[in-house]
N, CA, C and O atoms as a CHARMM CRD file, in Angstrom:
* protein
*
  372
    1    1 MET  N     22.14900 -16.68300  -5.52000 PROA 1      0.00000
    2    1 MET  CA    22.02900 -15.26200  -5.31100 PROA 1      0.00000
    3    1 MET  C     21.10500 -15.00000  -4.13100 PROA 1      0.00000
    4    1 MET  O     19.98100 -15.50200  -4.10700 PROA 1      0.00000
    5    2 ASN  N     21.55500 -14.22500  -3.15500 PROA 2      0.00000
    6    2 ASN  CA    20.74200 -13.90400  -1.99400 PROA 2      0.00000
    7    2 ASN  C     19.75300 -12.80500  -2.32700 PROA 2      0.00000
    8    2 ASN  O     20.09300 -11.81700  -2.97800 PROA 2      0.00000
    9    3 LYS  N     18.51000 -12.99400  -1.86600 PROA 3      0.00000
   10    3 LYS  CA    17.49400 -11.96500  -2.05900 PROA 3      0.00000
   11    3 LYS  C     17.61500 -10.94000  -0.94600 PROA 3      0.00000
   12    3 LYS  O     18.05700 -11.27500   0.15300 PROA 3      0.00000
   13    4 PRO  N     17.23000  -9.69100  -1.20900 PROA 4      0.00000
   14    4 PRO  CA    17.18200  -8.70800  -0.13500 PROA 4      0.00000
   15    4 PRO  C     16.20500  -9.18400   0.93900 PROA 4      0.00000
   16    4 PRO  O     15.25400  -9.89700   0.61600 PROA 4      0.00000
   17    5 PRO  N     16.40700  -8.81500   2.19900 PROA 5      0.00000
   18    5 PRO  CA    15.56600  -9.31800   3.28700 PROA 5      0.00000
   19    5 PRO  C     14.07600  -9.11000   3.05900 PROA 5      0.00000
   20    5 PRO  O     13.28300  -9.99300   3.38300 PROA 5      0.00000
   21    6 GLN  N     13.66800  -7.95500   2.50500 PROA 6      0.00000
   22    6 GLN  CA    12.25300  -7.69200   2.34200 PROA 6      0.00000
   23    6 GLN  C     11.60000  -8.59000   1.29600 PROA 6      0.00000
   24    6 GLN  O     10.37400  -8.70100   1.26900 PROA 6      0.00000
   25    7 LEU  N     12.39000  -9.23400   0.43100 PROA 7      0.00000
   26    7 LEU  CA    11.82800 -10.11800  -0.58000 PROA 7      0.00000
   27    7 LEU  C     11.94000 -11.58700  -0.20800 PROA 7      0.00000
   28    7 LEU  O     11.43900 -12.44200  -0.93800 PROA 7      0.00000
   29    8 SER  N     12.58300 -11.89800   0.90200 PROA 8      0.00000
   30    8 SER  CA    12.79800 -13.28900   1.27400 PROA 8      0.00000
   31    8 SER  C     11.64200 -13.85700   2.08700 PROA 8      0.00000
   32    8 SER  O     11.64300 -15.04400   2.41200 PROA 8      0.00000
   33    9 ARG  N     10.66300 -13.03500   2.41700 PROA 9      0.00000
   34    9 ARG  CA     9.50900 -13.51300   3.17800 PROA 9      0.00000
   35    9 ARG  C      8.50800 -14.18500   2.24600 PROA 9      0.00000
   36    9 ARG  O      8.69600 -14.20900   1.02900 PROA 9      0.00000
   37   10 VAL  N      7.45200 -14.72600   2.82300 PROA 10     0.00000
   38   10 VAL  CA     6.44400 -15.41500   2.02400 PROA 10     0.00000
   39   10 VAL  C      5.39900 -14.45200   1.46800 PROA 10     0.00000
   40   10 VAL  O      4.44100 -14.88700   0.82900 PROA 10     0.00000
   41   11 TYR  N      5.56700 -13.16500   1.70100 PROA 11     0.00000
   42   11 TYR  CA     4.62500 -12.16800   1.21700 PROA 11     0.00000
   43   11 TYR  C      4.85100 -11.90100  -0.26800 PROA 11     0.00000
   44   11 TYR  O      5.92300 -12.19500  -0.79600 PROA 11     0.00000
   45   12 PRO  N      3.83400 -11.33800  -0.95100 PROA 12     0.00000
   46   12 PRO  CA     4.01300 -11.00200  -2.36300 PROA 12     0.00000
   47   12 PRO  C      5.16500 -10.02400  -2.55100 PROA 12     0.00000
   48   12 PRO  O      5.49000  -9.25400  -1.64600 PROA 12     0.00000
   49   13 THR  N      5.76400 -10.05700  -3.70100 PROA 13     0.00000
   50   13 THR  CA     6.84900  -9.13800  -4.00200 PROA 13     0.00000
   51   13 THR  C      6.41800  -8.20000  -5.11600 PROA 13     0.00000
   52   13 THR  O      5.35800  -8.38200  -5.71500 PROA 13     0.00000
   53   14 THR  N      7.23000  -7.21100  -5.38800 PROA 14     0.00000
   54   14 THR  CA     6.92500  -6.26900  -6.45200 PROA 14     0.00000
   55   14 THR  C      7.48900  -6.74000  -7.78800 PROA 14     0.00000
   56   14 THR  O      7.49500  -5.97700  -8.75500 PROA 14     0.00000
   57   15 VAL  N      7.96000  -7.97000  -7.85800 PROA 15     0.00000
   58   15 VAL  CA     8.59700  -8.48400  -9.06800 PROA 15     0.00000
   59   15 VAL  C      7.57100  -8.84100 -10.13800 PROA 15     0.00000
   60   15 VAL  O      7.81800  -8.60100 -11.31900 PROA 15     0.00000
   61   16 ALA  N      6.44300  -9.39900  -9.76200 PROA 16     0.00000
   62   16 ALA  CA     5.42900  -9.84300 -10.72800 PROA 16     0.00000
   63   16 ALA  C      4.25700  -8.87600 -10.76200 PROA 16     0.00000
   64   16 ALA  O      4.06800  -8.07600  -9.84500 PROA 16     0.00000
   65   17 SER  N      3.47600  -8.95900 -11.82700 PROA 17     0.00000
   66   17 SER  CA     2.29200  -8.10600 -11.93300 PROA 17     0.00000
   67   17 SER  C      1.22800  -8.56100 -10.93600 PROA 17     0.00000
   68   17 SER  O      1.30000  -9.66200 -10.39000 PROA 17     0.00000
   69   18 ALA  N      0.25000  -7.70100 -10.71200 PROA 18     0.00000
   70   18 ALA  CA    -0.79800  -7.98300  -9.73200 PROA 18     0.00000
   71   18 ALA  C     -1.74500  -9.06400 -10.23600 PROA 18     0.00000
   72   18 ALA  O     -2.03500  -9.14300 -11.43000 PROA 18     0.00000
   73   19 SER  N     -2.22300  -9.89500  -9.31600 PROA 19     0.00000
   74   19 SER  CA    -3.20500 -10.91300  -9.65900 PROA 19     0.00000
   75   19 SER  C     -4.53000 -10.67300  -8.94100 PROA 19     0.00000
   76   19 SER  O     -5.52000 -11.34600  -9.22900 PROA 19     0.00000
   77   20 THR  N     -4.55600  -9.71700  -8.00800 PROA 20     0.00000
   78   20 THR  CA    -5.78600  -9.36800  -7.30200 PROA 20     0.00000
   79   20 THR  C     -5.74900  -7.89100  -6.94000 PROA 20     0.00000
   80   20 THR  O     -4.68700  -7.26800  -6.92400 PROA 20     0.00000
   81   21 ALA  N     -6.91500  -7.34200  -6.65200 PROA 21     0.00000
   82   21 ALA  CA    -7.02200  -5.92900  -6.30900 PROA 21     0.00000
   83   21 ALA  C     -8.15300  -5.73300  -5.30200 PROA 21     0.00000
   84   21 ALA  O     -9.07500  -6.54300  -5.21100 PROA 21     0.00000
   85   22 GLN  N     -8.05900  -4.64000  -4.55200 PROA 22     0.00000
   86   22 GLN  CA    -9.06700  -4.33500  -3.54300 PROA 22     0.00000
   87   22 GLN  C     -9.16500  -2.82100  -3.37400 PROA 22     0.00000
   88   22 GLN  O     -8.15000  -2.13400  -3.26400 PROA 22     0.00000
   89   23 ASN  N    -10.40600  -2.30400  -3.35600 PROA 23     0.00000
   90   23 ASN  CA   -10.59300  -0.90200  -3.00700 PROA 23     0.00000
   91   23 ASN  C    -10.16100  -0.70300  -1.56600 PROA 23     0.00000
   92   23 ASN  O    -10.44400  -1.53300  -0.70200 PROA 23     0.00000
   93   24 ILE  N     -9.47400   0.40500  -1.31000 PROA 24     0.00000
   94   24 ILE  CA    -8.98800   0.69000   0.03900 PROA 24     0.00000
   95   24 ILE  C     -9.80500   1.81700   0.63700 PROA 24     0.00000
   96   24 ILE  O     -9.91400   2.89800   0.05900 PROA 24     0.00000
   97   25 VAL  N    -10.38100   1.55100   1.80800 PROA 25     0.00000
   98   25 VAL  CA   -11.04700   2.58900   2.59400 PROA 25     0.00000
   99   25 VAL  C    -10.12600   2.86100   3.77200 PROA 25     0.00000
  100   25 VAL  O    -10.06500   2.05900   4.70400 PROA 25     0.00000
  101   26 PRO  N     -9.40200   3.99000   3.74600 PROA 26     0.00000
  102   26 PRO  CA    -8.46500   4.27500   4.83700 PROA 26     0.00000
  103   26 PRO  C     -9.16900   4.33600   6.19300 PROA 26     0.00000
  104   26 PRO  O    -10.26500   4.88300   6.31300 PROA 26     0.00000
  105   27 THR  N     -8.52500   3.76900   7.20500 PROA 27     0.00000
  106   27 THR  CA    -9.05100   3.78600   8.56500 PROA 27     0.00000
  107   27 THR  C     -7.89700   3.90400   9.54700 PROA 27     0.00000
  108   27 THR  O     -6.79100   3.43700   9.27600 PROA 27     0.00000
  109   28 ASP  N     -8.15800   4.52800  10.68400 PROA 28     0.00000
  110   28 ASP  CA    -7.13200   4.65800  11.71700 PROA 28     0.00000
  111   28 ASP  C     -7.18000   3.51200  12.72000 PROA 28     0.00000
  112   28 ASP  O     -6.35500   3.45900  13.63300 PROA 28     0.00000
  113   29 ASP  N     -8.13600   2.59100  12.56600 PROA 29     0.00000
  114   29 ASP  CA    -8.29200   1.45800  13.47100 PROA 29     0.00000
  115   29 ASP  C     -7.30300   0.36000  13.10800 PROA 29     0.00000
  116   29 ASP  O     -7.53100  -0.41300  12.17800 PROA 29     0.00000
  117   30 ASP  N     -6.20200   0.30100  13.85100 PROA 30     0.00000
  118   30 ASP  CA    -5.16100  -0.69600  13.60500 PROA 30     0.00000
  119   30 ASP  C     -5.61500  -2.12700  13.88100 PROA 30     0.00000
  120   30 ASP  O     -5.07300  -3.07200  13.30800 PROA 30     0.00000
  121   31 SER  N     -6.60700  -2.28700  14.75600 PROA 31     0.00000
  122   31 SER  CA    -7.03500  -3.63800  15.13400 PROA 31     0.00000
  123   31 SER  C     -7.86100  -4.28700  14.02600 PROA 31     0.00000
  124   31 SER  O     -8.05300  -5.50300  14.03200 PROA 31     0.00000
  125   32 ASN  N     -8.34900  -3.49600  13.08300 PROA 32     0.00000
  126   32 ASN  CA    -9.15200  -4.01300  11.98500 PROA 32     0.00000
  127   32 ASN  C     -8.54500  -3.52700  10.67600 PROA 32     0.00000
  128   32 ASN  O     -8.94300  -2.48600  10.15200 PROA 32     0.00000
  129   33 THR  N     -7.59500  -4.26800  10.15300 PROA 33     0.00000
  130   33 THR  CA    -6.89200  -3.81900   8.95000 PROA 33     0.00000
  131   33 THR  C     -7.84400  -3.66200   7.77500 PROA 33     0.00000
  132   33 THR  O     -8.82600  -4.39500   7.66000 PROA 33     0.00000
  133   34 ASN  N     -7.55500  -2.71900   6.91900 PROA 34     0.00000
  134   34 ASN  CA    -8.40700  -2.46000   5.76500 PROA 34     0.00000
  135   34 ASN  C     -7.88900  -3.14600   4.50400 PROA 34     0.00000
  136   34 ASN  O     -8.39500  -2.89900   3.41000 PROA 34     0.00000
  137   35 LEU  N     -6.89500  -3.99400   4.65200 PROA 35     0.00000
  138   35 LEU  CA    -6.36600  -4.74500   3.52000 PROA 35     0.00000
  139   35 LEU  C     -6.47900  -6.24100   3.80200 PROA 35     0.00000
  140   35 LEU  O     -6.21300  -6.69700   4.91400 PROA 35     0.00000
  141   36 ASN  N     -6.87500  -6.99300   2.78600 PROA 36     0.00000
  142   36 ASN  CA    -6.97700  -8.44500   2.92400 PROA 36     0.00000
  143   36 ASN  C     -5.68600  -9.15500   2.55100 PROA 36     0.00000
  144   36 ASN  O     -5.60300 -10.38200   2.61400 PROA 36     0.00000
  145   37 PHE  N     -4.67800  -8.37700   2.15900 PROA 37     0.00000
  146   37 PHE  CA    -3.40600  -8.93600   1.72000 PROA 37     0.00000
  147   37 PHE  C     -2.34100  -7.86700   1.84600 PROA 37     0.00000
  148   37 PHE  O     -2.64600  -6.69100   2.04300 PROA 37     0.00000
  149   38 VAL  N     -1.09300  -8.27900   1.73100 PROA 38     0.00000
  150   38 VAL  CA     0.01400  -7.33100   1.65300 PROA 38     0.00000
  151   38 VAL  C      0.06200  -6.83600   0.21400 PROA 38     0.00000
  152   38 VAL  O      0.12000  -7.64200  -0.71400 PROA 38     0.00000
  153   39 THR  N      0.03800  -5.53000   0.02000 PROA 39     0.00000
  154   39 THR  CA     0.01900  -4.99800  -1.34000 PROA 39     0.00000
  155   39 THR  C      1.37300  -5.16000  -2.02300 PROA 39     0.00000
  156   39 THR  O      2.41200  -5.24200  -1.36700 PROA 39     0.00000
  157   40 ARG  N      1.34000  -5.20600  -3.33300 PROA 40     0.00000
  158   40 ARG  CA     2.54500  -5.05500  -4.15100 PROA 40     0.00000
  159   40 ARG  C      2.67300  -3.60400  -4.57800 PROA 40     0.00000
  160   40 ARG  O      3.76700  -3.09800  -4.82800 PROA 40     0.00000
  161   41 ALA  N      1.50100  -2.94000  -4.65500 PROA 41     0.00000
  162   41 ALA  CA     1.45600  -1.54800  -5.08000 PROA 41     0.00000
  163   41 ALA  C      0.12800  -0.94900  -4.65600 PROA 41     0.00000
  164   41 ALA  O     -0.82200  -1.66600  -4.33900 PROA 41     0.00000
  165   42 ILE  N      0.07400   0.38500  -4.65400 PROA 42     0.00000
  166   42 ILE  CA    -1.17100   1.11500  -4.41700 PROA 42     0.00000
  167   42 ILE  C     -1.39300   2.03600  -5.60500 PROA 42     0.00000
  168   42 ILE  O     -0.51000   2.80100  -5.99400 PROA 42     0.00000
  169   43 TYR  N     -2.59400   1.94900  -6.17400 PROA 43     0.00000
  170   43 TYR  CA    -2.97400   2.79200  -7.29900 PROA 43     0.00000
  171   43 TYR  C     -3.80500   3.95700  -6.78200 PROA 43     0.00000
  172   43 TYR  O     -4.74300   3.75600  -6.01000 PROA 43     0.00000
  173   44 VAL  N     -3.46900   5.17400  -7.19900 PROA 44     0.00000
  174   44 VAL  CA    -4.24200   6.36200  -6.84700 PROA 44     0.00000
  175   44 VAL  C     -5.15800   6.65600  -8.03300 PROA 44     0.00000
  176   44 VAL  O     -4.70600   7.14900  -9.06600 PROA 44     0.00000
  177   45 GLY  N     -6.43500   6.35500  -7.88100 PROA 45     0.00000
  178   45 GLY  CA    -7.38100   6.52000  -8.97500 PROA 45     0.00000
  179   45 GLY  C     -8.09600   7.85200  -8.98500 PROA 45     0.00000
  180   45 GLY  O     -8.75500   8.19400  -9.96600 PROA 45     0.00000
  181   46 GLY  N     -7.97500   8.61600  -7.90200 PROA 46     0.00000
  182   46 GLY  CA    -8.65900   9.90300  -7.81000 PROA 46     0.00000
  183   46 GLY  C     -7.68200  11.04900  -7.69700 PROA 46     0.00000
  184   46 GLY  O     -6.75200  11.18300  -8.49300 PROA 46     0.00000
  185   47 GLU  N     -7.91400  11.87900  -6.68200 PROA 47     0.00000
  186   47 GLU  CA    -7.07700  13.05100  -6.45800 PROA 47     0.00000
  187   47 GLU  C     -5.69500  12.66000  -5.95200 PROA 47     0.00000
  188   47 GLU  O     -5.55500  11.73400  -5.15400 PROA 47     0.00000
  189   48 ALA  N     -4.68100  13.37000  -6.42200 PROA 48     0.00000
  190   48 ALA  CA    -3.31800  13.18000  -5.92300 PROA 48     0.00000
  191   48 ALA  C     -3.25200  13.59600  -4.45300 PROA 48     0.00000
  192   48 ALA  O     -4.09000  14.36300  -3.97800 PROA 48     0.00000
  193   49 GLY  N     -2.26000  13.09000  -3.75000 PROA 49     0.00000
  194   49 GLY  CA    -2.08900  13.47400  -2.35800 PROA 49     0.00000
  195   49 GLY  C     -1.17300  12.53000  -1.61700 PROA 49     0.00000
  196   49 GLY  O     -0.46400  11.71900  -2.21300 PROA 49     0.00000
  197   50 ASP  N     -1.20400  12.65500  -0.29700 PROA 50     0.00000
  198   50 ASP  CA    -0.37100  11.83600   0.57500 PROA 50     0.00000
  199   50 ASP  C     -1.07800  10.52800   0.90200 PROA 50     0.00000
  200   50 ASP  O     -2.30700  10.45300   0.89500 PROA 50     0.00000
  201   51 ILE  N     -0.28200   9.49300   1.19000 PROA 51     0.00000
  202   51 ILE  CA    -0.81600   8.20400   1.64900 PROA 51     0.00000
  203   51 ILE  C     -0.01500   7.78300   2.86900 PROA 51     0.00000
  204   51 ILE  O      1.19900   7.59500   2.78900 PROA 51     0.00000
  205   52 LYS  N     -0.70400   7.63400   4.00800 PROA 52     0.00000
  206   52 LYS  CA    -0.04600   7.14500   5.22300 PROA 52     0.00000
  207   52 LYS  C     -0.29500   5.65100   5.32800 PROA 52     0.00000
  208   52 LYS  O     -1.43600   5.18900   5.30700 PROA 52     0.00000
  209   53 ILE  N      0.81700   4.89300   5.44400 PROA 53     0.00000
  210   53 ILE  CA     0.71300   3.43500   5.48200 PROA 53     0.00000
  211   53 ILE  C      1.53900   2.83700   6.61400 PROA 53     0.00000
  212   53 ILE  O      2.39800   3.48900   7.20700 PROA 53     0.00000
  213   54 LYS  N      1.24200   1.57200   6.88800 PROA 54     0.00000
  214   54 LYS  CA     2.12200   0.72500   7.69100 PROA 54     0.00000
  215   54 LYS  C      2.78000  -0.22100   6.70900 PROA 54     0.00000
  216   54 LYS  O      2.09600  -0.94200   5.98200 PROA 54     0.00000
  217   55 THR  N      4.11800  -0.22500   6.68000 PROA 55     0.00000
  218   55 THR  CA     4.85000  -1.06100   5.73600 PROA 55     0.00000
  219   55 THR  C      4.90300  -2.51000   6.21200 PROA 55     0.00000
  220   55 THR  O      4.47500  -2.83800   7.31800 PROA 55     0.00000
  221   56 LEU  N      5.43100  -3.34800   5.36100 PROA 56     0.00000
  222   56 LEU  CA     5.60300  -4.76000   5.68800 PROA 56     0.00000
  223   56 LEU  C      6.43400  -4.94000   6.95600 PROA 56     0.00000
  224   56 LEU  O      6.22800  -5.90400   7.69300 PROA 56     0.00000
  225   57 ASN  N      7.36400  -4.03200   7.21900 PROA 57     0.00000
  226   57 ASN  CA     8.20300  -4.09000   8.42600 PROA 57     0.00000
  227   57 ASN  C      7.61600  -3.32000   9.59300 PROA 57     0.00000
  228   57 ASN  O      8.31500  -3.03200  10.56500 PROA 57     0.00000
  229   58 ASN  N      6.30700  -2.97800   9.50200 PROA 58     0.00000
  230   58 ASN  CA     5.57200  -2.26900  10.55900 PROA 58     0.00000
  231   58 ASN  C      6.04800  -0.83800  10.79300 PROA 58     0.00000
  232   58 ASN  O      5.86100  -0.29800  11.88400 PROA 58     0.00000
  233   59 ASP  N      6.65700  -0.22000   9.79400 PROA 59     0.00000
  234   59 ASP  CA     7.01900   1.19300   9.88200 PROA 59     0.00000
  235   59 ASP  C      5.82600   2.02600   9.45300 PROA 59     0.00000
  236   59 ASP  O      5.15100   1.68800   8.48100 PROA 59     0.00000
  237   60 LEU  N      5.55500   3.12100  10.17300 PROA 60     0.00000
  238   60 LEU  CA     4.51400   4.06100   9.77800 PROA 60     0.00000
  239   60 LEU  C      5.17400   5.17700   8.99100 PROA 60     0.00000
  240   60 LEU  O      6.06200   5.86300   9.49800 PROA 60     0.00000
  241   61 ILE  N      4.73800   5.36000   7.74400 PROA 61     0.00000
  242   61 ILE  CA     5.32000   6.40200   6.90300 PROA 61     0.00000
  243   61 ILE  C      4.22000   7.10000   6.10900 PROA 61     0.00000
  244   61 ILE  O      3.14300   6.54900   5.88000 PROA 61     0.00000
  245   62 VAL  N      4.52400   8.32700   5.69900 PROA 62     0.00000
  246   62 VAL  CA     3.64500   9.05700   4.79500 PROA 62     0.00000
  247   62 VAL  C      4.35600   9.17300   3.45500 PROA 62     0.00000
  248   62 VAL  O      5.46500   9.70000   3.36900 PROA 62     0.00000
  249   63 LEU  N      3.70800   8.67700   2.41900 PROA 63     0.00000
  250   63 LEU  CA     4.21500   8.81200   1.05600 PROA 63     0.00000
  251   63 LEU  C      3.67100  10.14300   0.54100 PROA 63     0.00000
  252   63 LEU  O      2.47000  10.25800   0.29900 PROA 63     0.00000
  253   64 PRO  N      4.52800  11.14800   0.37000 PROA 64     0.00000
  254   64 PRO  CA     4.03000  12.47900   0.04900 PROA 64     0.00000
  255   64 PRO  C      3.73300  12.69000  -1.43600 PROA 64     0.00000
  256   64 PRO  O      4.46600  12.23700  -2.31600 PROA 64     0.00000
  257   65 ASN  N      2.63300  13.39300  -1.67300 PROA 65     0.00000
  258   65 ASN  CA     2.30100  13.91000  -2.99800 PROA 65     0.00000
  259   65 ASN  C      2.36900  12.85600  -4.11100 PROA 65     0.00000
  260   65 ASN  O      3.07400  13.03500  -5.10400 PROA 65     0.00000
  261   66 ILE  N      1.63100  11.76200  -3.93200 PROA 66     0.00000
  262   66 ILE  CA     1.56700  10.71600  -4.95600 PROA 66     0.00000
  263   66 ILE  C      0.59800  11.18500  -6.05300 PROA 66     0.00000
  264   66 ILE  O     -0.53600  11.56300  -5.76000 PROA 66     0.00000
  265   67 ALA  N      1.03500  11.15900  -7.27600 PROA 67     0.00000
  266   67 ALA  CA     0.26000  11.68400  -8.40200 PROA 67     0.00000
  267   67 ALA  C     -0.99700  10.85900  -8.66000 PROA 67     0.00000
  268   67 ALA  O     -1.04500   9.66100  -8.38200 PROA 67     0.00000
  269   68 SER  N     -1.99600  11.52200  -9.19100 PROA 68     0.00000
  270   68 SER  CA    -3.22400  10.85900  -9.60900 PROA 68     0.00000
  271   68 SER  C     -2.91800   9.90300 -10.76400 PROA 68     0.00000
  272   68 SER  O     -2.08600  10.19200 -11.62400 PROA 68     0.00000
  273   69 HSD  N     -3.60400   8.76600 -10.76500 PROA 69     0.00000
  274   69 HSD  CA    -3.45500   7.73400 -11.80400 PROA 69     0.00000
  275   69 HSD  C     -2.03600   7.17000 -11.84000 PROA 69     0.00000
  276   69 HSD  O     -1.49700   6.85300 -12.90100 PROA 69     0.00000
  277   70 PHE  N     -1.45400   7.05600 -10.65600 PROA 70     0.00000
  278   70 PHE  CA    -0.09000   6.54600 -10.52000 PROA 70     0.00000
  279   70 PHE  C     -0.11900   5.25600  -9.72300 PROA 70     0.00000
  280   70 PHE  O     -0.85600   5.15200  -8.74200 PROA 70     0.00000
  281   71 ILE  N      0.66300   4.28200 -10.12300 PROA 71     0.00000
  282   71 ILE  CA     0.82200   3.03800  -9.36600 PROA 71     0.00000
  283   71 ILE  C      2.13100   3.14000  -8.60900 PROA 71     0.00000
  284   71 ILE  O      3.20700   3.19600  -9.20500 PROA 71     0.00000
  285   72 PHE  N      2.02800   3.16500  -7.27900 PROA 72     0.00000
  286   72 PHE  CA     3.20800   3.30100  -6.42600 PROA 72     0.00000
  287   72 PHE  C      3.55700   1.92300  -5.87400 PROA 72     0.00000
  288   72 PHE  O      2.78200   1.37300  -5.09100 PROA 72     0.00000
  289   73 PRO  N      4.70000   1.34500  -6.25600 PROA 73     0.00000
  290   73 PRO  CA     5.06500   0.01500  -5.76500 PROA 73     0.00000
  291   73 PRO  C      5.48900   0.07800  -4.29500 PROA 73     0.00000
  292   73 PRO  O      6.49700   0.69500  -3.95100 PROA 73     0.00000
  293   74 ILE  N      4.70300  -0.56800  -3.44400 PROA 74     0.00000
  294   74 ILE  CA     5.00600  -0.57200  -2.00000 PROA 74     0.00000
  295   74 ILE  C      4.28700  -1.75700  -1.35900 PROA 74     0.00000
  296   74 ILE  O      3.14200  -2.05700  -1.69700 PROA 74     0.00000
  297   75 GLN  N      4.96300  -2.41900  -0.44300 PROA 75     0.00000
  298   75 GLN  CA     4.33500  -3.50000   0.31400 PROA 75     0.00000
  299   75 GLN  C      3.73900  -2.88500   1.58500 PROA 75     0.00000
  300   75 GLN  O      4.46000  -2.51700   2.51200 PROA 75     0.00000
  301   76 ALA  N      2.43400  -2.78600   1.60300 PROA 76     0.00000
  302   76 ALA  CA     1.72700  -2.15600   2.71800 PROA 76     0.00000
  303   76 ALA  C      0.81000  -3.14800   3.41300 PROA 76     0.00000
  304   76 ALA  O      0.21800  -4.02700   2.78600 PROA 76     0.00000
  305   77 LEU  N      0.70900  -2.98000   4.73500 PROA 77     0.00000
  306   77 LEU  CA    -0.19800  -3.79500   5.54300 PROA 77     0.00000
  307   77 LEU  C     -1.48800  -3.06000   5.86500 PROA 77     0.00000
  308   77 LEU  O     -2.52700  -3.68400   6.08300 PROA 77     0.00000
  309   78 HSD  N     -1.42200  -1.70200   5.89600 PROA 78     0.00000
  310   78 HSD  CA    -2.56100  -0.89500   6.34000 PROA 78     0.00000
  311   78 HSD  C     -2.44000   0.50500   5.76100 PROA 78     0.00000
  312   78 HSD  O     -1.33500   1.03000   5.61900 PROA 78     0.00000
  313   79 VAL  N     -3.58000   1.11300   5.42500 PROA 79     0.00000
  314   79 VAL  CA    -3.62700   2.50300   4.96800 PROA 79     0.00000
  315   79 VAL  C     -4.46200   3.28600   5.97400 PROA 79     0.00000
  316   79 VAL  O     -5.59600   2.91700   6.28100 PROA 79     0.00000
  317   80 TYR  N     -3.88400   4.37100   6.48200 PROA 80     0.00000
  318   80 TYR  CA    -4.52400   5.17900   7.52700 PROA 80     0.00000
  319   80 TYR  C     -5.32700   6.32500   6.94600 PROA 80     0.00000
  320   80 TYR  O     -4.97900   6.88100   5.90500 PROA 80     0.00000
  321   81 ASP  N     -6.41200   6.67200   7.63500 PROA 81     0.00000
  322   81 ASP  CA    -7.24600   7.80000   7.23600 PROA 81     0.00000
  323   81 ASP  C     -6.54300   9.12200   7.54300 PROA 81     0.00000
  324   81 ASP  O     -6.41900   9.99000   6.67900 PROA 81     0.00000
  325   82 THR  N     -6.08200   9.26000   8.80000 PROA 82     0.00000
  326   82 THR  CA    -5.35900  10.47000   9.18400 PROA 82     0.00000
  327   82 THR  C     -3.99900  10.45500   8.50300 PROA 82     0.00000
  328   82 THR  O     -3.21500   9.52500   8.69000 PROA 82     0.00000
  329   83 GLY  N     -3.72600  11.47600   7.72400 PROA 83     0.00000
  330   83 GLY  CA    -2.46800  11.54700   6.98800 PROA 83     0.00000
  331   83 GLY  C     -2.59100  11.14800   5.53100 PROA 83     0.00000
  332   83 GLY  O     -1.64500  11.31100   4.76000 PROA 83     0.00000
  333   84 THR  N     -3.76300  10.61900   5.13800 PROA 84     0.00000
  334   84 THR  CA    -3.99200  10.24200   3.74700 PROA 84     0.00000
  335   84 THR  C     -4.93800  11.24300   3.10400 PROA 84     0.00000
  336   84 THR  O     -6.06800  11.42800   3.55600 PROA 84     0.00000
  337   85 THR  N     -4.45900  11.89000   2.03700 PROA 85     0.00000
  338   85 THR  CA    -5.30100  12.84600   1.31300 PROA 85     0.00000
  339   85 THR  C     -5.59600  12.39000  -0.11100 PROA 85     0.00000
  340   85 THR  O     -6.51100  12.91800  -0.74300 PROA 85     0.00000
  341   86 ALA  N     -4.84500  11.42400  -0.63000 PROA 86     0.00000
  342   86 ALA  CA    -5.11600  10.87000  -1.95200 PROA 86     0.00000
  343   86 ALA  C     -6.44600  10.10500  -1.89600 PROA 86     0.00000
  344   86 ALA  O     -6.82400   9.57900  -0.84900 PROA 86     0.00000
  345   87 THR  N     -7.14700  10.05000  -3.03000 PROA 87     0.00000
  346   87 THR  CA    -8.47600   9.42200  -3.03300 PROA 87     0.00000
  347   87 THR  C     -8.55000   8.28300  -4.04900 PROA 87     0.00000
  348   87 THR  O     -7.71200   8.15100  -4.94100 PROA 87     0.00000
  349   88 ASN  N     -9.58900   7.46900  -3.87400 PROA 88     0.00000
  350   88 ASN  CA    -9.86100   6.31400  -4.74500 PROA 88     0.00000
  351   88 ASN  C     -8.64500   5.40000  -4.84000 PROA 88     0.00000
  352   88 ASN  O     -8.12500   5.13900  -5.92500 PROA 88     0.00000
  353   89 LEU  N     -8.20900   4.92500  -3.68700 PROA 89     0.00000
  354   89 LEU  CA    -7.03800   4.05800  -3.61900 PROA 89     0.00000
  355   89 LEU  C     -7.42200   2.60400  -3.87900 PROA 89     0.00000
  356   89 LEU  O     -8.47100   2.13300  -3.43900 PROA 89     0.00000
  357   90 ILE  N     -6.55900   1.91400  -4.59300 PROA 90     0.00000
  358   90 ILE  CA    -6.75100   0.48400  -4.86300 PROA 90     0.00000
  359   90 ILE  C     -5.46000  -0.24100  -4.52800 PROA 90     0.00000
  360   90 ILE  O     -4.38900   0.11800  -5.01600 PROA 90     0.00000
  361   91 GLY  N     -5.57200  -1.27100  -3.68600 PROA 91     0.00000
  362   91 GLY  CA    -4.42500  -2.10700  -3.35200 PROA 91     0.00000
  363   91 GLY  C     -4.27500  -3.19200  -4.40000 PROA 91     0.00000
  364   91 GLY  O     -5.25600  -3.83000  -4.78300 PROA 91     0.00000
  365   92 LEU  N     -3.06400  -3.40100  -4.86200 PROA 92     0.00000
  366   92 LEU  CA    -2.77500  -4.42500  -5.86200 PROA 92     0.00000
  367   92 LEU  C     -1.83100  -5.46800  -5.27000 PROA 92     0.00000
  368   92 LEU  O     -0.87200  -5.12800  -4.57800 PROA 92     0.00000
  369   93 ALA  N     -2.11100  -6.72600  -5.54700 PROA 93     0.00000
  370   93 ALA  CA    -1.22800  -7.80300  -5.06300 PROA 93     0.00000
  371   93 ALA  C     -1.19600  -8.93400  -6.07000 PROA 93     0.00000
  372   93 ALA  O     -0.51400  -9.93500  -5.85400 PROA 93     0.00000
């Protein structure tokens, strides 16, 4: 069975539960990523809002209106300050 392209890389997938976590401090500085790993998901522990990320495929997107206390499954490389209004973010991998 062929895996979808986004799951065929050596990066973590969203198939298994998280084995590590990291508090995310959003930053607009692309040269200094704020994640130590590719996320499997992002948890919104504070206020609901938008999250601007760079995806595993280097796409810049805004995830709109993510609910508080919600785990959003997404493979992210970076979380940006500008465009992110959700608070207390935690990266899961």
